[in-house]
C-alpha positions, 0 to 999 in steps of 0.5 A: 797708588798713593795720592800725594798732597798738591805742592803749594806754590811759594805764592800760596804759602806766602798768602797763608803765612803773611797775615799771622806774621804781620799780626805777630810783628805788629804785636811785638812792636806795640809791646816793646814801644809801650814797655821800654819808653814812656818818653813820648808821653811824659817828660822824665820830670813828669815821670818823677812827679808821678812816682812821688819824687820832685821834678828837680832831681834831674837837670833841665838838660835831659836829652831822653830817657827810657823807663821799663815799667816791668822792672823799674829800670830808669835810664836818663841820657844827658848831652854829656857830664855836667855839674849843678848845685843843690845844697852842695855840688852835684855831678851827673854822668852822661847816663844816669841809671836807677830803679824807680819805684814810688817815692824812691830811686834805688841802686843809683849809678852816674850821680855823685855829690860833693861832701867836704871836697870829696865826691861820693856816689849817691846810692839811693834817693827817697821821699818817705813822707812828702808832708815832712818836706824832707828828701833823703840821699844815701851817699854810702857813709851816711844818709843826708836829709835835704829840704824838698824845696831845693828840688822843686824845679829842674836845675841847669847843669853846666858842662863838666869842668873837671871832676 
């Protein structure tokens, strides 16, 4: 006659698999919290400064943000669409997205600048040489040079009055 292994009770099986399962869940939770959001440790304005950009590129009214350090995706959440002014009027949608790397925001979505009564999407923002005191805005048809001093402090943003 052939011997068969003793049947494991469901309680014994739980005791065998629980520690590895708990470890796996804890590891996954820690990984996701560290890679998806730095908002618990840095404000988005501090993150911009750490990445070589001025804090005043985004308004004071930022509600939260998520930054994925692996792919550079930055998502900024505001209470709602709003208007502010740097040199010209600027419109922020309620969510602004961009790829953030040192000294630049690329593939910007959710940000427009008024030029000669026309609203143009801001596509890229870069600071190539901080010593120059210049920040570049790519608005599609042209690159606009502005003084970095306009962006030292986060501006107040008023709720949208009709874009």
